[in-house]
N, C-alpha and C positions, 0 to 999 in steps of 0.2 A: 816596615817594621817600628813596633808605639812602644819610646820610652818612655818619653816626655811628651807625653800630644796631648788637643783636647779636642772632642768630639762636638759637632755643634748640632743640633735641634733643628732644626724648622720649626716654628709658633705652626700649630691651631688655630684655626681661622678663631680670631676672641681670649685668642692666649698669647700669655705674655715668652717673652723668649726665652731658654733653658741654654747652656751650658752645660754636657759633660765633663769632667778633670775628669784625664788618669793620667796618673801620679807616675807607678810603675807597672810593670807587666811582671811577672815570676816567669812568664814562656814567653818569645818573643811574637809568638801569634797570636794574638787578636782573638778568645774563644769565645760558644753558645755561652759558660757556662758564664764567661767573667761578664760578656752582655747582661745574660741575669744579676748580674752581683750589681754591677751601675745602675739598672733600673729601680729593683730594692734601695740599695743605697740613698742613692742619688735621686729620683721620683718617690718611692716613696710605699711603690706595691708587695705585697708579699713576696715570699720567696715563690709560690708556688705559681702565682700570675706573674708574678716576671721569666718567671720557665717559658710555660706557658705562653704566654703570650710574643719570648723570641722562638719559639718552637711554630707557635704559629705562622709567624713569617717571613720563616726558612722554607714551608712548608706551603704555603703561600707559593713566594717566587720558584721551588723546584717542581707543584702540582701544570703555573703556567708553561714552567718551565717548554717539563712532556709532554702536554699539548703541541708545543710547538709554535706555542707564544711568544715574541719581545717579552721584557720586562723592561722599566726604566723608568729606574728611582731620577727623577725630579734635583740637581744639583749634585748628584754623586756617581752616573755612567746609566749606563743600556745593558744590559747579558743580553741576548740573540744566537737562534737556534742556528747553527751552519753542517749540510748536510755537505764531506768531501765524498771525492767519486774514488769509484777504486783505482788502485794506484798499483805496479807493483813492488815490492819491497827487498827486503836485502839481510839476514841472518849474518848481525855485524862480528858473530863468531868465526860462521864458517865460509860466509860466505854465500851462501845457498840460496838460492831465490825465493823468497813465499810471496803468494799475493796478501792483500793487503784490503782484505775487504771495505767496501762503502758504512759509513753512517757515521752519528751526528753528531757534534761537539758541540757545547756554550762556550764563548768567546764573550767577553768583556769589553768596555769599550766608554773608558776614562771620562764622564764632564769639563767641558769648558771651566768648570767654578771646580772642578780635583781638580783637576791638572798647577789650575793657578794655583791654588792653595798648598799643593807642590812642590810647587814651584818656589815659591814666593815663606817655605818652610827656612827654620836655621839648616840643613843640610849642605853637607862641603856640596860645594860650587862645581861641576865637573867640566870636562877637557872637552876639545874641541871632539875628539873619537867617543866622545860618555862615557870617558872612566871617572872616576873620586882622583 
């Protein structure tokens, strides 16, 4: 959840570093609409270009994953396609055995840089069991 955080944009070759600040969000999730609004406000793209850029980014990521290709975003993490084998399952309400078919799922593995940023944030420390 992003309440008061900052997102950093990696500089393009030959460009100055740029920092995005997210003061507060109306919802606990960072949405595509909010990303487009940030591009509009902080970079100066018009609203249509901002929305198109965000949509194009997510379309590109989704299409690569559908093709079965991994998506690696430097400094953020990796999205990978994993094929899960069929397995027996059970309806928790009735206890009836139900076969679960093979399927492909997307997994995300955060980069070390992102993990370090999360650990260095002002979040409350976790105890040894991982609870706040």
